PDB file of N, CA, C and O in Angstrom:
ATOM      1  N   UNK A   1      56.150  86.435  37.138  1.00  0.00           N
ATOM      2  CA  UNK A   1      54.925  85.651  37.322  1.00  0.00           C
ATOM      3  C   UNK A   1      54.951  85.117  38.715  1.00  0.00           C
ATOM      4  O   UNK A   1      55.969  84.590  39.165  1.00  0.00           O
ATOM      5  N   UNK A   2      53.853  85.241  39.407  1.00  0.00           N
ATOM      6  CA  UNK A   2      53.700  84.755  40.778  1.00  0.00           C
ATOM      7  C   UNK A   2      53.564  83.233  40.782  1.00  0.00           C
ATOM      8  O   UNK A   2      52.956  82.662  39.876  1.00  0.00           O
ATOM      9  N   UNK A   3      54.140  82.559  41.821  1.00  0.00           N
ATOM     10  CA  UNK A   3      54.004  81.148  41.943  1.00  0.00           C
ATOM     11  C   UNK A   3      52.562  80.753  42.181  1.00  0.00           C
ATOM     12  O   UNK A   3      52.029  79.851  41.535  1.00  0.00           O
ATOM     13  N   UNK A   4      51.941  81.448  43.125  1.00  0.00           N
ATOM     14  CA  UNK A   4      50.597  81.128  43.540  1.00  0.00           C
ATOM     15  C   UNK A   4      49.717  82.354  43.219  1.00  0.00           C
ATOM     16  O   UNK A   4      49.736  83.348  43.945  1.00  0.00           O
ATOM     17  N   UNK A   5      48.941  82.264  42.108  1.00  0.00           N
ATOM     18  CA  UNK A   5      48.074  83.385  41.835  1.00  0.00           C
ATOM     19  C   UNK A   5      47.042  83.623  42.918  1.00  0.00           C
ATOM     20  O   UNK A   5      46.680  82.675  43.616  1.00  0.00           O
ATOM     21  N   UNK A   6      46.562  84.811  43.090  1.00  0.00           N
ATOM     22  CA  UNK A   6      45.615  85.190  44.081  1.00  0.00           C
ATOM     23  C   UNK A   6      44.242  84.617  43.718  1.00  0.00           C
ATOM     24  O   UNK A   6      43.755  84.833  42.608  1.00  0.00           O
ATOM     25  N   UNK A   7      43.644  83.921  44.607  1.00  0.00           N
ATOM     26  CA  UNK A   7      42.306  83.307  44.415  1.00  0.00           C
ATOM     27  C   UNK A   7      41.248  84.080  45.161  1.00  0.00           C
ATOM     28  O   UNK A   7      41.565  84.705  46.173  1.00  0.00           O
ATOM     29  N   UNK A   8      39.997  84.072  44.709  1.00  0.00           N
ATOM     30  CA  UNK A   8      38.908  84.715  45.489  1.00  0.00           C
ATOM     31  C   UNK A   8      38.647  84.076  46.805  1.00  0.00           C
ATOM     32  O   UNK A   8      38.711  82.850  46.895  1.00  0.00           O
ATOM     33  N   UNK A   9      38.355  84.821  47.835  1.00  0.00           N
ATOM     34  CA  UNK A   9      38.093  84.212  49.120  1.00  0.00           C
ATOM     35  C   UNK A   9      36.655  83.719  49.253  1.00  0.00           C
ATOM     36  O   UNK A   9      36.368  82.820  50.045  1.00  0.00           O
ATOM     37  N   UNK A  10      35.743  84.322  48.462  1.00  0.00           N
ATOM     38  CA  UNK A  10      34.350  83.907  48.458  1.00  0.00           C
ATOM     39  C   UNK A  10      34.232  82.510  47.880  1.00  0.00           C
ATOM     40  O   UNK A  10      34.690  82.288  46.759  1.00  0.00           O
ATOM     41  N   UNK A  11      33.619  81.520  48.614  1.00  0.00           N
ATOM     42  CA  UNK A  11      33.485  80.204  48.105  1.00  0.00           C
ATOM     43  C   UNK A  11      32.865  80.137  46.747  1.00  0.00           C
ATOM     44  O   UNK A  11      33.331  79.388  45.889  1.00  0.00           O
ATOM     45  N   UNK A  12      31.793  80.923  46.520  1.00  0.00           N
ATOM     46  CA  UNK A  12      31.050  80.871  45.276  1.00  0.00           C
ATOM     47  C   UNK A  12      31.891  81.323  44.102  1.00  0.00           C
ATOM     48  O   UNK A  12      31.871  80.692  43.045  1.00  0.00           O
ATOM     49  N   UNK A  13      32.633  82.412  44.274  1.00  0.00           N
ATOM     50  CA  UNK A  13      33.592  82.942  43.295  1.00  0.00           C
ATOM     51  C   UNK A  13      34.713  81.932  43.012  1.00  0.00           C
ATOM     52  O   UNK A  13      35.114  81.730  41.866  1.00  0.00           O
ATOM     53  N   UNK A  14      35.200  81.312  44.078  1.00  0.00           N
ATOM     54  CA  UNK A  14      36.260  80.315  43.896  1.00  0.00           C
ATOM     55  C   UNK A  14      35.790  79.083  43.157  1.00  0.00           C
ATOM     56  O   UNK A  14      36.533  78.504  42.364  1.00  0.00           O
ATOM     57  N   UNK A  15      34.566  78.684  43.415  1.00  0.00           N
ATOM     58  CA  UNK A  15      33.969  77.517  42.700  1.00  0.00           C
ATOM     59  C   UNK A  15      33.838  77.858  41.202  1.00  0.00           C
ATOM     60  O   UNK A  15      34.140  77.031  40.342  1.00  0.00           O
ATOM     61  N   UNK A  16      33.371  79.122  40.898  1.00  0.00           N
ATOM     62  CA  UNK A  16      33.227  79.483  39.511  1.00  0.00           C
ATOM     63  C   UNK A  16      34.618  79.541  38.833  1.00  0.00           C
ATOM     64  O   UNK A  16      34.743  79.156  37.671  1.00  0.00           O
ATOM     65  N   UNK A  17      35.616  79.997  39.513  1.00  0.00           N
ATOM     66  CA  UNK A  17      36.947  80.027  38.901  1.00  0.00           C
ATOM     67  C   UNK A  17      37.447  78.588  38.631  1.00  0.00           C
ATOM     68  O   UNK A  17      37.977  78.311  37.555  1.00  0.00           O
ATOM     69  N   UNK A  18      37.279  77.690  39.598  1.00  0.00           N
ATOM     70  CA  UNK A  18      37.705  76.297  39.437  1.00  0.00           C
ATOM     71  C   UNK A  18      36.973  75.617  38.313  1.00  0.00           C
ATOM     72  O   UNK A  18      37.578  74.867  37.548  1.00  0.00           O
ATOM     73  N   UNK A  19      35.652  75.866  38.188  1.00  0.00           N
ATOM     74  CA  UNK A  19      34.909  75.321  37.017  1.00  0.00           C
ATOM     75  C   UNK A  19      35.446  75.896  35.693  1.00  0.00           C
ATOM     76  O   UNK A  19      35.653  75.189  34.706  1.00  0.00           O
ATOM     77  N   UNK A  20      35.661  77.242  35.736  1.00  0.00           N
ATOM     78  CA  UNK A  20      36.173  77.887  34.545  1.00  0.00           C
ATOM     79  C   UNK A  20      37.443  77.339  34.117  1.00  0.00           C
ATOM     80  O   UNK A  20      37.623  77.107  32.921  1.00  0.00           O
ATOM     81  N   UNK A  21      38.383  77.097  35.021  1.00  0.00           N
ATOM     82  CA  UNK A  21      39.702  76.579  34.697  1.00  0.00           C
ATOM     83  C   UNK A  21      39.564  75.126  34.205  1.00  0.00           C
ATOM     84  O   UNK A  21      40.234  74.756  33.241  1.00  0.00           O
ATOM     85  N   UNK A  22      38.721  74.295  34.831  1.00  0.00           N
ATOM     86  CA  UNK A  22      38.504  72.884  34.401  1.00  0.00           C
ATOM     87  C   UNK A  22      37.910  72.827  32.978  1.00  0.00           C
ATOM     88  O   UNK A  22      38.231  71.945  32.181  1.00  0.00           O
ATOM     89  N   UNK A  23      37.031  73.805  32.698  1.00  0.00           N
ATOM     90  CA  UNK A  23      36.390  73.730  31.388  1.00  0.00           C
ATOM     91  C   UNK A  23      37.210  74.458  30.288  1.00  0.00           C
ATOM     92  O   UNK A  23      36.901  74.380  29.099  1.00  0.00           O
ATOM     93  N   UNK A  24      38.234  75.143  30.731  1.00  0.00           N
ATOM     94  CA  UNK A  24      39.108  75.782  29.751  1.00  0.00           C
ATOM     95  C   UNK A  24      38.664  77.220  29.450  1.00  0.00           C
ATOM     96  O   UNK A  24      39.318  77.872  28.636  1.00  0.00           O
ATOM     97  N   UNK A  25      37.630  77.737  30.034  1.00  0.00           N
ATOM     98  CA  UNK A  25      37.171  79.111  29.849  1.00  0.00           C
ATOM     99  C   UNK A  25      38.002  80.186  30.427  1.00  0.00           C
ATOM    100  O   UNK A  25      38.067  81.299  29.904  1.00  0.00           O
ATOM    101  N   UNK A  26      38.664  79.848  31.548  1.00  0.00           N
ATOM    102  CA  UNK A  26      39.525  80.751  32.220  1.00  0.00           C
ATOM    103  C   UNK A  26      40.910  80.159  32.408  1.00  0.00           C
ATOM    104  O   UNK A  26      41.060  78.937  32.395  1.00  0.00           O
ATOM    105  N   UNK A  27      41.940  81.005  32.585  1.00  0.00           N
ATOM    106  CA  UNK A  27      43.309  80.477  32.841  1.00  0.00           C
ATOM    107  C   UNK A  27      43.609  80.783  34.336  1.00  0.00           C
ATOM    108  O   UNK A  27      42.969  81.605  34.992  1.00  0.00           O
ATOM    109  N   UNK A  28      44.620  80.058  34.798  1.00  0.00           N
ATOM    110  CA  UNK A  28      45.031  80.180  36.192  1.00  0.00           C
ATOM    111  C   UNK A  28      46.295  81.062  36.293  1.00  0.00           C
ATOM    112  O   UNK A  28      47.052  80.979  37.260  1.00  0.00           O
ATOM    113  N   UNK A  29      46.503  81.940  35.226  1.00  0.00           N
ATOM    114  CA  UNK A  29      47.776  82.738  35.185  1.00  0.00           C
ATOM    115  C   UNK A  29      47.430  84.210  35.390  1.00  0.00           C
ATOM    116  O   UNK A  29      46.343  84.668  35.036  1.00  0.00           O
ATOM    117  N   UNK A  30      48.340  84.902  35.944  1.00  0.00           N
ATOM    118  CA  UNK A  30      48.203  86.365  36.058  1.00  0.00           C
ATOM    119  C   UNK A  30      48.867  87.032  34.816  1.00  0.00           C
ATOM    120  O   UNK A  30      49.809  86.475  34.252  1.00  0.00           O
ATOM    121  N   UNK A  31      48.385  88.193  34.406  1.00  0.00           N
ATOM    122  CA  UNK A  31      48.988  88.875  33.287  1.00  0.00           C
ATOM    123  C   UNK A  31      50.365  89.330  33.636  1.00  0.00           C
ATOM    124  O   UNK A  31      50.690  89.542  34.804  1.00  0.00           O
ATOM    125  N   UNK A  32      51.212  89.488  32.580  1.00  0.00           N
ATOM    126  CA  UNK A  32      52.588  89.968  32.787  1.00  0.00           C
ATOM    127  C   UNK A  32      52.543  91.411  33.276  1.00  0.00           C
ATOM    128  O   UNK A  32      51.659  92.179  32.894  1.00  0.00           O
ATOM    129  N   UNK A  33      53.520  91.778  34.137  1.00  0.00           N
ATOM    130  CA  UNK A  33      53.614  93.129  34.587  1.00  0.00           C
ATOM    131  C   UNK A  33      54.498  94.003  33.663  1.00  0.00           C
ATOM    132  O   UNK A  33      55.410  93.480  33.023  1.00  0.00           O
ATOM    133  N   UNK A  34      54.247  95.274  33.591  1.00  0.00           N
ATOM    134  CA  UNK A  34      55.034  96.158  32.802  1.00  0.00           C
ATOM    135  C   UNK A  34      56.302  96.462  33.623  1.00  0.00           C
ATOM    136  O   UNK A  34      56.210  97.057  34.697  1.00  0.00           O
ATOM    137  N   UNK A  35      57.435  96.072  33.143  1.00  0.00           N
ATOM    138  CA  UNK A  35      58.700  96.201  33.881  1.00  0.00           C
ATOM    139  C   UNK A  35      58.993  97.702  34.154  1.00  0.00           C
ATOM    140  O   UNK A  35      59.539  98.011  35.213  1.00  0.00           O
ATOM    141  N   UNK A  36      58.659  98.629  33.259  1.00  0.00           N
ATOM    142  CA  UNK A  36      58.983  99.995  33.481  1.00  0.00           C
ATOM    143  C   UNK A  36      58.146 100.526  34.644  1.00  0.00           C
ATOM    144  O   UNK A  36      58.636 101.309  35.457  1.00  0.00           O
ATOM    145  N   UNK A  37      56.916 100.113  34.719  1.00  0.00           N
ATOM    146  CA  UNK A  37      56.062 100.534  35.821  1.00  0.00           C
ATOM    147  C   UNK A  37      56.544  99.978  37.118  1.00  0.00           C
ATOM    148  O   UNK A  37      56.544 100.663  38.141  1.00  0.00           O
ATOM    149  N   UNK A  38      56.946  98.772  37.086  1.00  0.00           N
ATOM    150  CA  UNK A  38      57.455  98.121  38.328  1.00  0.00           C
ATOM    151  C   UNK A  38      58.701  98.865  38.813  1.00  0.00           C
ATOM    152  O   UNK A  38      58.824  99.116  40.012  1.00  0.00           O
ATOM    153  N   UNK A  39      59.623  99.224  37.925  1.00  0.00           N
ATOM    154  CA  UNK A  39      60.831  99.927  38.313  1.00  0.00           C
ATOM    155  C   UNK A  39      60.531 101.283  38.905  1.00  0.00           C
ATOM    156  O   UNK A  39      61.214 101.715  39.833  1.00  0.00           O
ATOM    157  N   UNK A  40      59.493 101.988  38.374  1.00  0.00           N
ATOM    158  CA  UNK A  40      59.082 103.272  38.908  1.00  0.00           C
ATOM    159  C   UNK A  40      58.526 103.135  40.259  1.00  0.00           C
ATOM    160  O   UNK A  40      58.749 104.009  41.097  1.00  0.00           O
ATOM    161  N   UNK A  41      57.800 102.077  40.537  1.00  0.00           N
ATOM    162  CA  UNK A  41      57.146 101.870  41.794  1.00  0.00           C
ATOM    163  C   UNK A  41      58.122 101.490  42.959  1.00  0.00           C
ATOM    164  O   UNK A  41      57.767 101.579  44.135  1.00  0.00           O
ATOM    165  N   UNK A  42      59.317 101.079  42.597  1.00  0.00           N
ATOM    166  CA  UNK A  42      60.229 100.704  43.712  1.00  0.00           C
ATOM    167  C   UNK A  42      61.043 101.811  44.307  1.00  0.00           C
ATOM    168  O   UNK A  42      61.710 101.596  45.319  1.00  0.00           O
ATOM    169  N   UNK A  43      61.023 102.985  43.729  1.00  0.00           N
ATOM    170  CA  UNK A  43      61.900 103.989  44.200  1.00  0.00           C
ATOM    171  C   UNK A  43      61.221 104.960  45.136  1.00  0.00           C
ATOM    172  O   UNK A  43      61.896 105.854  45.645  1.00  0.00           O
ATOM    173  N   UNK A  44      59.933 104.848  45.399  1.00  0.00           N
ATOM    174  CA  UNK A  44      59.162 105.824  46.129  1.00  0.00           C
ATOM    175  C   UNK A  44      59.689 106.201  47.465  1.00  0.00           C
ATOM    176  O   UNK A  44      60.046 107.357  47.695  1.00  0.00           O
ATOM    177  N   UNK A  45      59.750 105.203  48.402  1.00  0.00           N
ATOM    178  CA  UNK A  45      60.165 105.526  49.789  1.00  0.00           C
ATOM    179  C   UNK A  45      61.657 105.862  49.871  1.00  0.00           C
ATOM    180  O   UNK A  45      62.073 106.734  50.633  1.00  0.00           O
ATOM    181  N   UNK A  46      62.446 105.151  49.071  1.00  0.00           N
ATOM    182  CA  UNK A  46      63.893 105.417  49.092  1.00  0.00           C
ATOM    183  C   UNK A  46      64.214 106.813  48.569  1.00  0.00           C
ATOM    184  O   UNK A  46      65.107 107.487  49.083  1.00  0.00           O
ATOM    185  N   UNK A  47      63.474 107.245  47.532  1.00  0.00           N
ATOM    186  CA  UNK A  47      63.719 108.564  46.958  1.00  0.00           C
ATOM    187  C   UNK A  47      63.278 109.638  47.959  1.00  0.00           C
ATOM    188  O   UNK A  47      63.938 110.672  48.059  1.00  0.00           O
ATOM    189  N   UNK A  48      62.200 109.430  48.693  1.00  0.00           N
ATOM    190  CA  UNK A  48      61.708 110.355  49.674  1.00  0.00           C
ATOM    191  C   UNK A  48      62.675 110.453  50.797  1.00  0.00           C
ATOM    192  O   UNK A  48      62.983 111.555  51.251  1.00  0.00           O
ATOM    193  N   UNK A  49      63.173 109.333  51.269  1.00  0.00           N
ATOM    194  CA  UNK A  49      64.135 109.345  52.370  1.00  0.00           C
ATOM    195  C   UNK A  49      65.462 110.026  51.997  1.00  0.00           C
ATOM    196  O   UNK A  49      66.074 110.698  52.826  1.00  0.00           O
ATOM    197  N   UNK A  50      65.886 109.850  50.773  1.00  0.00           N
ATOM    198  CA  UNK A  50      67.108 110.478  50.338  1.00  0.00           C
ATOM    199  C   UNK A  50      67.031 111.982  50.278  1.00  0.00           C
ATOM    200  O   UNK A  50      68.026 112.678  50.478  1.00  0.00           O
ATOM    201  N   UNK A  51      65.841 112.480  50.002  1.00  0.00           N
ATOM    202  CA  UNK A  51      65.650 113.951  49.955  1.00  0.00           C
ATOM    203  C   UNK A  51      65.569 114.631  51.319  1.00  0.00           C
ATOM    204  O   UNK A  51      65.799 115.837  51.409  1.00  0.00           O
ATOM    205  N   UNK A  52      65.240 113.870  52.416  1.00  0.00           N
ATOM    206  CA  UNK A  52      65.089 114.366  53.691  1.00  0.00           C
ATOM    207  C   UNK A  52      66.371 114.568  54.463  1.00  0.00           C
ATOM    208  O   UNK A  52      67.340 113.844  54.232  1.00  0.00           O
ATOM    209  N   UNK A  53      66.410 115.460  55.311  1.00  0.00           N
ATOM    210  CA  UNK A  53      67.546 115.622  56.187  1.00  0.00           C
ATOM    211  C   UNK A  53      67.448 114.596  57.337  1.00  0.00           C
ATOM    212  O   UNK A  53      66.348 114.166  57.684  1.00  0.00           O
ATOM    213  N   UNK A  54      68.580 114.211  57.920  1.00  0.00           N
ATOM    214  CA  UNK A  54      68.547 113.226  59.016  1.00  0.00           C
ATOM    215  C   UNK A  54      67.651 113.729  60.143  1.00  0.00           C
ATOM    216  O   UNK A  54      66.979 112.914  60.775  1.00  0.00           O
ATOM    217  N   UNK A  55      67.609 114.989  60.417  1.00  0.00           N
ATOM    218  CA  UNK A  55      66.762 115.479  61.525  1.00  0.00           C
ATOM    219  C   UNK A  55      65.252 115.277  61.206  1.00  0.00           C
ATOM    220  O   UNK A  55      64.463 114.927  62.083  1.00  0.00           O
ATOM    221  N   UNK A  56      64.892 115.503  59.966  1.00  0.00           N
ATOM    222  CA  UNK A  56      63.504 115.313  59.574  1.00  0.00           C
ATOM    223  C   UNK A  56      63.115 113.832  59.683  1.00  0.00           C
ATOM    224  O   UNK A  56      62.039 113.494  60.177  1.00  0.00           O
ATOM    225  N   UNK A  57      63.999 112.972  59.219  1.00  0.00           N
ATOM    226  CA  UNK A  57      63.774 111.453  59.331  1.00  0.00           C
ATOM    227  C   UNK A  57      63.576 111.053  60.761  1.00  0.00           C
ATOM    228  O   UNK A  57      62.699 110.264  61.112  1.00  0.00           O
ATOM    229  N   UNK A  58      64.443 111.641  61.586  1.00  0.00           N
ATOM    230  CA  UNK A  58      64.404 111.332  63.044  1.00  0.00           C
ATOM    231  C   UNK A  58      63.011 111.762  63.653  1.00  0.00           C
ATOM    232  O   UNK A  58      62.367 111.038  64.412  1.00  0.00           O
ATOM    233  N   UNK A  59      62.644 112.932  63.266  1.00  0.00           N
ATOM    234  CA  UNK A  59      61.368 113.548  63.702  1.00  0.00           C
ATOM    235  C   UNK A  59      60.150 112.670  63.315  1.00  0.00           C
ATOM    236  O   UNK A  59      59.247 112.432  64.117  1.00  0.00           O
ATOM    237  N   UNK A  60      60.171 112.213  62.081  1.00  0.00           N
ATOM    238  CA  UNK A  60      59.128 111.318  61.589  1.00  0.00           C
ATOM    239  C   UNK A  60      59.084 110.021  62.273  1.00  0.00           C
ATOM    240  O   UNK A  60      58.010 109.528  62.621  1.00  0.00           O
ATOM    241  N   UNK A  61      60.296 109.409  62.493  1.00  0.00           N
ATOM    242  CA  UNK A  61      60.425 108.152  63.187  1.00  0.00           C
ATOM    243  C   UNK A  61      59.920 108.232  64.661  1.00  0.00           C
ATOM    244  O   UNK A  61      59.230 107.335  65.144  1.00  0.00           O
ATOM    245  N   UNK A  62      60.285 109.319  65.339  1.00  0.00           N
ATOM    246  CA  UNK A  62      59.809 109.535  66.698  1.00  0.00           C
ATOM    247  C   UNK A  62      58.331 109.658  66.772  1.00  0.00           C
ATOM    248  O   UNK A  62      57.710 109.088  67.670  1.00  0.00           O
ATOM    249  N   UNK A  63      57.716 110.407  65.829  1.00  0.00           N
ATOM    250  CA  UNK A  63      56.282 110.548  65.834  1.00  0.00           C
ATOM    251  C   UNK A  63      55.574 109.192  65.570  1.00  0.00           C
ATOM    252  O   UNK A  63      54.571 108.852  66.197  1.00  0.00           O
ATOM    253  N   UNK A  64      56.142 108.455  64.626  1.00  0.00           N
ATOM    254  CA  UNK A  64      55.542 107.116  64.350  1.00  0.00           C
ATOM    255  C   UNK A  64      55.655 106.152  65.535  1.00  0.00           C
ATOM    256  O   UNK A  64      54.718 105.405  65.816  1.00  0.00           O
ATOM    257  N   UNK A  65      56.813 106.165  66.239  1.00  0.00           N
ATOM    258  CA  UNK A  65      57.039 105.325  67.338  1.00  0.00           C
ATOM    259  C   UNK A  65      56.030 105.708  68.497  1.00  0.00           C
ATOM    260  O   UNK A  65      55.446 104.834  69.136  1.00  0.00           O
ATOM    261  N   UNK A  66      55.856 107.051  68.733  1.00  0.00           N
ATOM    262  CA  UNK A  66      54.979 107.458  69.736  1.00  0.00           C
ATOM    263  C   UNK A  66      53.516 107.084  69.462  1.00  0.00           C
ATOM    264  O   UNK A  66      52.761 106.754  70.377  1.00  0.00           O
ATOM    265  N   UNK A  67      53.124 107.146  68.131  1.00  0.00           N
ATOM    266  CA  UNK A  67      51.800 106.714  67.760  1.00  0.00           C
ATOM    267  C   UNK A  67      51.603 105.261  67.940  1.00  0.00           C
ATOM    268  O   UNK A  67      50.518 104.841  68.342  1.00  0.00           O
ATOM    269  N   UNK A  68      52.637 104.426  67.652  1.00  0.00           N
ATOM    270  CA  UNK A  68      52.503 102.956  67.825  1.00  0.00           C
ATOM    271  C   UNK A  68      52.352 102.641  69.251  1.00  0.00           C
ATOM    272  O   UNK A  68      51.482 101.842  69.597  1.00  0.00           O
ATOM    273  N   UNK A  69      53.157 103.223  70.144  1.00  0.00           N
ATOM    274  CA  UNK A  69      53.193 102.892  71.535  1.00  0.00           C
ATOM    275  C   UNK A  69      52.007 103.501  72.297  1.00  0.00           C
ATOM    276  O   UNK A  69      51.716 103.072  73.413  1.00  0.00           O
ATOM    277  N   UNK A  70      51.324 104.486  71.716  1.00  0.00           N
ATOM    278  CA  UNK A  70      50.220 105.070  72.386  1.00  0.00           C
ATOM    279  C   UNK A  70      48.931 104.240  72.285  1.00  0.00           C
ATOM    280  O   UNK A  70      48.016 104.381  73.097  1.00  0.00           O
ATOM    281  N   UNK A  71      48.886 103.378  71.272  1.00  0.00           N
ATOM    282  CA  UNK A  71      47.714 102.497  71.084  1.00  0.00           C
ATOM    283  C   UNK A  71      47.704 101.445  72.085  1.00  0.00           C
ATOM    284  O   UNK A  71      48.732 100.841  72.390  1.00  0.00           O
ATOM    285  N   UNK A  72      46.530 101.200  72.622  1.00  0.00           N
ATOM    286  CA  UNK A  72      46.368 100.096  73.655  1.00  0.00           C
ATOM    287  C   UNK A  72      45.778  98.940  72.903  1.00  0.00           C
ATOM    288  O   UNK A  72      44.916  99.106  72.040  1.00  0.00           O
ATOM    289  N   UNK A  73      46.282  97.704  73.260  1.00  0.00           N
ATOM    290  CA  UNK A  73      45.784  96.547  72.620  1.00  0.00           C
ATOM    291  C   UNK A  73      44.784  95.815  73.443  1.00  0.00           C
ATOM    292  O   UNK A  73      44.263  94.786  73.012  1.00  0.00           O
TER     293      UNK A  73
END
């Protein structure tokens, strides 16, 4: 459970949520997450990196660095 649930940024939606919480129509809690789904979601990048050769990872890293440095701020 998150310490601070995500609140709407729109002032009207936020006001509606606050009134709903105060009147008891809405709760200020997030629903519980499915632990199996959370575990599956954590392996994505690590599993992909484990399958790649070091040369391929280096190639991707060089391409990403070149793209970051080519952008002008």
